[in-house]
C-alpha positions in Angstrom: 12.2 9.6 -6.7 10.1 6.8 -8.3 7.8 7.0 -11.3 4.1 7.2 -11.0 1.8 4.3 -12.0 -0.3 6.3 -14.5 2.0 8.0 -17.1 -1.0 9.1 -19.2 -2.6 11.2 -16.4 -2.7 15.0 -17.1 -1.9 16.0 -13.5 1.1 14.9 -11.6 -0.2 13.8 -8.2 2.5 12.9 -5.7 2.1 9.3 -4.3 3.5 8.4 -0.9 3.8 4.7 -0.1 3.7 3.8 3.6 5.6 0.7 4.8 6.8 -0.7 8.1 6.9 -3.8 10.2 3.8 -5.4 11.7 2.3 -3.2 14.4 4.7 -0.3 13.6 1.9 2.3 13.3 1.3 2.6 9.6 -2.3 3.5 9.9 -1.4 6.1 12.6 1.1 7.6 10.1 -1.3 7.5 7.2 -3.8 9.4 9.4 -1.2 12.1 9.8 -0.9 12.5 6.1 -4.7 12.5 5.7 -4.9 15.3 8.3 -2.6 17.3 6.0 -5.0 16.8 3.1 -4.0 13.5 1.5 -6.4 10.9 0.2 -5.7 7.4 1.3 -5.8 4.1 -0.5 -5.9 1.3 2.1 -4.6 -1.8 0.3 -5.5 -4.2 3.1 -9.1 -2.9 3.3 -9.4 -3.1 -0.5 -8.0 -6.6 -0.6 -10.6 -7.6 2.0 -13.3 -6.3 -0.2 -12.0 -8.4 -3.1 -13.0 -11.6 -1.2 -16.6 -10.5 -1.8 -16.1 -10.4 -5.6 -17.7 -13.5 -7.2 -14.8 -14.3 -9.5 -12.3 -14.1 -6.6 -14.6 -16.3 -4.4 -14.7 -18.8 -7.3 -10.9 -18.9 -7.7 -10.4 -19.2 -3.9 -12.9 -22.1 -3.8 -11.1 -23.9 -6.6 -7.8 -23.8 -4.7 -9.0 -24.0 -1.1 -12.6 -25.4 -1.2 -12.7 -25.9 2.6 -12.4 -22.1 3.3 -15.5 -21.2 1.4 -18.9 -22.0 3.0 -22.2 -22.9 1.4 -23.2 -19.2 1.2 -20.0 -18.4 -0.7 -18.4 -16.6 2.2 -14.6 -16.9 2.4 -13.3 -17.8 5.9 -10.3 -15.6 5.9 -9.0 -16.8 9.3 -9.0 -20.4 7.9 -7.3 -19.2 4.8 -4.7 -17.4 6.9 -3.8 -20.5 8.8 -3.0 -22.2 5.5 -1.0 -19.5 3.8 0.9 -18.4 6.9 1.8 -21.9 8.0 5.6 -21.9 8.8 6.3 -24.5 6.2 7.4 -24.7 2.6 3.9 -25.7 1.7 2.6 -22.6 3.5 4.9 -20.4 1.5 3.8 -21.9 -1.7 0.1 -21.4 -0.8 0.8 -17.8 0.1 2.5 -17.2 -3.2 -0.6 -18.7 -5.0 -2.9 -16.4 -3.0 -0.8 -13.4 -3.9 -0.9 -14.3 -7.6 -4.7 -14.3 -7.3 -5.2 -11.1 -5.3 -2.4 -8.7 -6.1 -3.1 -8.2 -9.9 -6.8 -7.4 -9.1 -5.8 -5.1 -6.2 -3.4 -3.3 -8.5 -6.2 -2.7 -11.0 -8.3 -1.2 -8.3 -5.5 1.1 -7.1 -4.7 2.1 -10.7 -8.3 3.2 -11.3 -8.4 5.0 -8.0 -5.2 6.9 -8.7 -6.3 7.9 -12.1 -9.4 9.4 -10.6 -7.4 11.3 -8.0 -5.1 12.7 -10.7 -8.1 13.8 -12.7 -9.4 15.6 -9.6 -6.1 17.4 -9.3 -5.1 16.0 -5.9 -1.7 17.3 -4.8 -0.7 14.1 -3.0 -2.2 10.8 -2.0 -1.1 7.9 0.3 -0.8 4.3 -0.6 -1.1 2.4 2.7 0.3 -0.9 1.5 2.3 -2.9 4.2 3.6 -5.3 1.5 4.5 -2.7 -1.0 8.1 -4.0 -1.5 7.0 -7.7 -1.4 4.4 -7.0 -4.1 6.9 -5.1 -6.2 4.8 -1.9 -6.1 7.6 0.5 -5.2 7.7 1.7 -8.8 4.1 2.9 -8.5 4.9 5.5 -5.9 7.0 8.7 -5.8 8.3 8.4 -2.2 8.3 5.5 0.3 7.9 6.4 4.0 9.1 3.8 6.5 7.3 3.8 9.9 9.9 2.9 12.5 9.1 1.3 15.9 10.9 -1.2 18.1 10.0 -4.9 18.0 9.0 -4.6 21.7 6.5 -1.8 20.8 5.2 -3.6 17.8 4.7 -6.8 19.7 2.8 -5.0 22.5 0.5 -3.4 19.9 -0.4 -6.6 18.2 -1.0 -8.4 21.5 -3.6 -5.7 22.2 -5.2 -6.8 18.9 -5.5 -10.3 20.1 -2.4 -11.8 18.4 -0.1 -14.2 20.1 3.7 -13.7 20.0 3.9 -16.8 17.8 1.4 -15.3 15.3 3.4 -12.1 15.2 6.6 -14.0 14.4 4.9 -16.2 11.9 3.4 -13.3 10.0 6.5 -11.2 10.1 8.6 -14.1 8.7 6.5 -13.9 5.5 7.6 -10.3 4.9 10.8 -8.5 4.2 12.6 -7.5 7.4 11.9 -4.0 8.8 15.6 -3.3 8.4 15.5 -4.0 4.6 12.3 -1.9 4.3 14.0 1.0 6.2 17.0 0.9 3.9 14.9 1.0 0.8 12.7 3.9 2.0 13.1 7.6 1.1 11.9 8.9 4.5 11.8 7.4 8.0 9.4 8.4 10.7 9.3 7.3 14.3 6.0 5.9 15.7 7.2 5.5 19.2 5.8 8.9 20.5 2.6 10.8 20.5 0.3 12.3 17.8 1.9 15.7 17.7 5.3 14.2 17.1 4.0 12.2 14.1 2.3 15.3 12.8 5.5 17.2 13.0 7.4 14.5 11.1 4.9 14.3 8.3 4.8 18.1 8.0 8.6 18.1 7.6 8.4 15.5 4.8 5.7 17.4 3.0 7.8 20.6 3.3 10.8 18.9 1.9 8.9 17.4 -1.0 7.2 20.7 -1.7 10.5 22.5 -1.7 11.5 20.4 -4.7 8.2 21.3 -6.3 9.8 22.7 -9.4 10.6 19.1 -10.4 6.9 18.2 -10.1 5.8 21.3 -11.9 8.1 20.6 -14.9 6.9 17.0 -15.0 3.3 18.1 -14.8 3.8 20.6 -17.7 5.3 17.8 -19.8 2.4 15.5 -19.0 -0.1 18.2 -19.8 1.5 18.9 -23.1 1.6 15.2 -23.9 -2.1 15.0 -23.1 -2.9 18.0 -25.3 -0.9 16.5 -28.2 -2.8 13.2 -27.8 -6.1 15.1 -27.7 -5.2 17.0 -30.9 -4.2 13.8 -32.7 -7.4 12.1 -31.6 -9.4 15.1 -32.9 -7.6 15.1 -36.2 -8.1 11.4 -36.9 
């Protein structure tokens, strides 16, 4: 079990991180958690929104001026060609982009999680394909790996309009699925239908809830800490 990102929160919300190879079915898996009552933080979607933030646009323009047009719109496809180039220079550019985006994205997630804890949510899902690469595994309680064969994953991304070369190029910039699987707390198969995924997610939640005494004790400790902090603040 990993520690939560917000140690000061007064409610211990369980955080699941969803990982897997490209095209594995992470969104499909996340939807199964949402169907069970989870709230979802879509890291890819939130990262996309960051490209509309003026300070981010300005930083991107400084580093890659040709990918920002006269209306201050970031051409993300042009940027992807630069940072996913299969060269040493491409890897360097990707690292620089990550340095720009990831700290901001983590701030967004931290605020979102704090809000969910205040709302008393039992569990939430962090849909972050690059969770391990970004070093975010310490910010979740459990990591769920979505397993699918390379053949299945390739078939899925081709339906999205990707070429096999693009699939290989993008995946070469990530940890291998095998390493992610080894690091995960739970593994689900995304080769079959919706009902099978729902069953797998239900089993995970059942197992986590069966150890709920750990969460309850942690929540009590956090609540007491919050009360002490409030008392100290009042007395000052």
